[in-house]
C-alpha positions as CSV (number, residue, x, y, z in Angstrom):
1,M,-5.4,-27.2,18.8
2,W,-2.5,-28.1,17.3
3,I,-3.3,-26.2,14.5
4,V,-4.1,-22.8,17.0
5,W,-0.2,-23.7,18.8
6,L,1.4,-23.9,15.0
7,F,-0.3,-20.7,14.2
8,A,0.9,-18.8,17.9
9,I,4.5,-19.7,17.1
10,V,4.5,-18.1,13.5
11,F,3.3,-15.0,14.8
12,L,4.8,-14.5,17.4
13,C,8.4,-15.4,15.3
14,D,7.5,-13.0,12.5
15,S,6.2,-10.1,15.6
16,I,9.5,-11.0,17.8
17,T,11.3,-9.7,13.9
18,R,9.2,-6.7,13.2
19,L,9.9,-5.6,16.6
20,L,13.5,-6.0,16.1
21,H,13.7,-5.3,12.5
22,G,10.6,-3.1,11.2
23,T,8.4,-0.1,11.0
24,F,5.7,0.0,13.1
25,N,2.5,1.4,11.3
26,F,-1.6,0.2,11.7
27,G,-0.4,-3.2,9.7
28,T,1.8,-3.8,12.0
29,L,-0.3,-3.1,15.0
30,C,-2.6,-5.9,13.3
31,M,-0.1,-8.7,13.1
32,Y,1.1,-8.0,17.1
33,L,-3.0,-8.2,18.1
34,I,-3.2,-11.4,16.5
35,C,-0.2,-12.6,18.7
36,V,-1.3,-11.7,21.6
37,S,-5.6,-13.4,20.9
38,L,-3.6,-16.7,19.7
39,W,-1.6,-16.7,22.3
40,L,-4.3,-15.7,24.5
41,Y,-6.4,-18.7,23.4
42,V,-3.7,-21.3,23.6
43,F,-4.2,-20.9,27.6
44,F,-7.4,-19.5,28.0
45,H,-9.0,-21.6,24.9
46,T,-11.2,-23.4,28.1
47,Q,-13.0,-20.2,29.4
48,I,-12.8,-19.1,26.1
49,N,-15.1,-21.7,25.1
50,A,-17.2,-22.0,27.5
51,F,-18.1,-18.6,27.3
52,C,-18.7,-18.1,24.1
53,A,-21.5,-20.8,24.0
54,H,-24.4,-19.1,25.0
55,G,-25.9,-15.9,25.6
56,F,-23.8,-12.4,25.4
57,G,-20.5,-15.0,24.3
58,R,-22.4,-16.7,21.5
59,V,-23.0,-13.1,20.0
60,L,-19.5,-11.7,20.5
61,K,-18.7,-14.9,19.1
62,I,-21.0,-14.9,15.3
63,G,-20.0,-10.5,15.4
64,F,-16.4,-11.7,15.5
65,L,-16.5,-14.5,12.7
66,C,-18.7,-12.3,10.5
67,G,-16.1,-9.2,10.8
68,V,-13.1,-12.1,10.2
69,F,-15.2,-13.1,7.1
70,I,-15.7,-9.7,5.5
71,L,-12.1,-8.6,6.6
72,C,-11.0,-11.5,3.9
73,I,-14.0,-10.5,1.8
74,L,-12.3,-6.8,1.8
75,M,-8.8,-8.4,1.3
76,L,-9.9,-10.9,-1.6
77,F,-11.2,-7.3,-3.6
78,L,-8.2,-6.0,-2.9
79,A,-6.1,-8.3,-3.9
80,F,-8.8,-8.9,-7.5
81,F,-8.7,-4.7,-8.0
82,G,-4.3,-4.9,-7.8
83,V,-4.9,-5.7,-11.4
84,A,-8.1,-5.0,-12.8
85,S,-7.4,-1.9,-15.0
86,P,-3.3,-2.3,-15.8
87,P,-1.7,0.3,-18.2
88,K,-2.9,0.3,-22.7
89,G,0.8,0.8,-22.6
90,N,0.2,4.8,-24.8
91,E,0.4,6.3,-21.7
92,K,1.5,10.0,-21.5
93,A,3.0,10.1,-17.8
94,L,3.6,7.3,-15.2
95,I,3.6,8.7,-11.2
96,V,5.4,6.9,-8.9
97,L,3.6,7.1,-5.6
98,G,6.1,7.7,-2.5
99,A,5.8,5.4,0.4
100,G,8.3,5.5,3.6
101,L,11.8,5.7,3.3
102,R,14.6,4.7,6.0
103,G,16.0,8.0,6.5
104,D,17.8,8.6,2.5
105,I,16.6,4.4,1.8
106,L,14.0,2.9,-0.4
107,S,11.3,0.8,1.4
108,G,10.7,-2.4,0.1
109,L,7.0,-1.3,-1.3
110,L,9.1,1.7,-2.5
111,T,12.2,-0.1,-4.0
112,R,9.4,-2.6,-5.9
113,R,7.3,0.2,-6.7
114,M,10.8,1.5,-8.7
115,D,10.9,-1.1,-10.6
116,A,7.8,-1.8,-12.0
117,A,8.4,2.1,-13.1
118,Y,11.6,1.5,-14.9
119,D,10.0,-2.0,-16.5
120,Y,8.0,0.0,-18.0
121,Y,10.3,3.2,-19.3
122,R,11.8,0.4,-20.4
123,V,9.6,-0.7,-22.6
124,H,8.1,2.7,-23.6
125,P,11.1,4.5,-23.3
126,D,9.0,8.1,-24.7
127,V,6.8,7.9,-20.7
128,T,7.6,10.9,-18.3
129,I,8.0,9.7,-15.3
130,V,6.1,11.9,-12.3
131,V,8.1,10.7,-8.7
132,S,6.0,11.5,-5.8
133,G,6.9,12.5,-2.0
134,G,8.1,14.8,-0.2
135,Q,9.9,14.5,3.3
136,G,8.8,12.9,6.7
137,R,9.7,13.5,10.2
138,F,12.3,10.8,9.8
139,E,13.6,11.3,6.7
140,T,17.1,13.3,5.3
141,M,16.1,13.6,1.8
142,P,12.3,14.2,0.2
143,G,11.1,10.6,-1.3
144,A,10.7,11.9,-4.7
145,T,14.4,13.8,-4.4
146,A,15.9,9.6,-3.5
147,L,13.6,8.3,-6.6
148,R,14.6,10.2,-8.9
149,Q,17.7,9.5,-7.8
150,Y,17.6,6.3,-8.3
151,L,16.3,6.1,-12.0
152,L,19.3,8.2,-12.8
153,E,21.2,5.7,-11.7
154,F,19.9,2.7,-13.8
155,G,20.1,5.1,-17.0
156,V,16.9,7.1,-17.0
157,P,17.4,10.3,-18.5
158,A,16.9,13.1,-16.2
159,A,14.4,15.3,-19.1
160,R,12.3,11.6,-19.1
161,I,12.0,12.3,-15.2
162,I,9.6,15.2,-12.7
163,A,10.1,15.4,-8.8
164,E,7.4,16.4,-7.1
165,P,8.7,17.2,-3.3
166,F,6.2,18.4,-1.5
167,S,3.0,16.0,-1.4
168,T,2.7,14.6,2.4
169,S,-0.6,12.2,1.3
170,T,-1.8,10.0,-1.8
171,A,-4.4,12.6,-2.4
172,E,-1.2,15.2,-2.9
173,N,0.7,12.8,-4.9
174,F,-1.6,13.2,-7.4
175,I,-2.7,16.8,-7.3
176,F,0.5,18.1,-6.8
177,S,1.5,15.7,-10.2
178,K,-0.8,17.4,-11.6
179,E,0.4,20.6,-11.4
180,L,3.3,19.9,-13.0
181,L,2.2,17.8,-15.6
182,A,0.4,20.6,-16.8
183,Q,3.2,22.3,-17.5
184,K,4.7,19.3,-19.6
185,G,2.0,20.0,-21.9
186,I,0.3,16.7,-20.5
187,N,-3.6,17.2,-19.2
188,A,-5.7,15.5,-16.3
189,D,-7.6,13.8,-19.6
190,D,-4.6,12.3,-21.0
191,D,-3.8,8.6,-21.0
192,I,-1.9,8.4,-17.4
193,A,-0.6,5.6,-15.2
194,F,0.5,5.4,-11.7
195,V,2.3,2.7,-9.2
196,T,2.0,1.5,-6.6
197,N,1.8,-2.0,-4.8
198,R,-0.9,-4.7,-5.5
199,F,-3.0,-3.6,-2.3
200,H,-3.4,0.1,-2.8
201,C,-4.1,0.4,-6.2
202,Y,-8.0,0.6,-5.5
203,R,-8.0,3.6,-3.3
204,A,-5.4,4.8,-4.9
205,T,-7.8,4.5,-8.5
206,K,-10.2,6.3,-6.4
207,I,-8.1,9.2,-4.7
208,A,-7.3,9.8,-8.6
209,Q,-11.0,10.7,-10.7
210,R,-11.5,12.6,-7.7
211,A,-8.6,14.8,-8.4
212,G,-9.1,14.7,-11.6
213,Y,-7.3,12.1,-13.5
214,T,-10.4,10.8,-16.3
215,N,-7.9,8.2,-18.0
216,I,-5.8,7.0,-15.1
217,R,-4.6,3.1,-15.0
218,A,-3.3,1.8,-12.3
219,L,0.2,-0.7,-12.7
220,P,0.7,-2.7,-9.6
221,A,4.1,-3.5,-7.8
222,S,5.1,-6.5,-6.5
223,I,5.0,-6.7,-2.5
224,G,7.3,-9.0,-0.3
225,I,5.8,-12.5,1.3
226,S,6.7,-11.3,5.0
227,S,4.2,-8.3,4.3
228,I,1.6,-9.2,2.4
229,L,-1.0,-9.9,5.5
230,P,0.1,-5.8,7.4
231,C,-0.4,-4.0,4.2
232,Y,-3.8,-6.1,3.0
233,L,-4.8,-5.3,6.4
234,R,-3.9,-1.8,7.2
235,E,-5.5,-1.7,3.5
236,A,-8.9,-3.6,4.3
237,F,-9.4,-0.7,7.3
238,A,-7.7,2.5,5.4
239,L,-10.7,1.7,2.7
240,V,-13.3,1.2,5.5
241,Y,-12.3,3.7,6.4
242,F,-12.7,5.5,2.5
243,W,-15.7,4.8,2.1
244,V,-17.4,5.7,5.3
245,F,-15.8,9.2,6.0
246,G,-14.7,9.9,2.0
247,L,-11.3,10.9,3.6
248,A,-7.9,9.0,2.0
């Protein structure tokens, strides 16, 4: 039980921190549910263990453990695939997939994507960078506008940047970016890479292929320690939804 107590305290502190300083999404909800579940077990472990010892309770216990195992396998799969198809270095374009802003401030995940894009540009200064992202409900500007300004402040020439300020999903990121790249003479069958965080690379690759990109590579951006578990949990459920319903 001391291990359960330890995890319960850690997740409680984490939940309080997210509640005060974080944004709410499905990954955050998963963290809250884990915290509540741990504390319920702390106070009612005797009754829970008795219920799960036989009959229907035992079936629920086995089903729960199988679900946790499958979830862990999915998260490991996402982590592995995130580095499975890195850029070759000869890409004509680099598409930065949008993520949420906080007003006009880049989120931590989005900042890491931009840093990865800038690092790639420093080594390959001839690449065309597409910054993609529309304006969300609580954002004061389109994501693409903020991303373009970020690159300009780091010295990337405006001629190397294409802003796509209308997309509201990963699928639209790729579709709208493809149209803008075609105007620059870069086709969907050319060597193209995209930037997103590691956990998102697999699903984004499949969405890009559906959008018509035939030589697409993934440049994985890093992720903060506090974001690892909620992001991978959220993406694991999103992946199952994508496989079952075929929707991004």
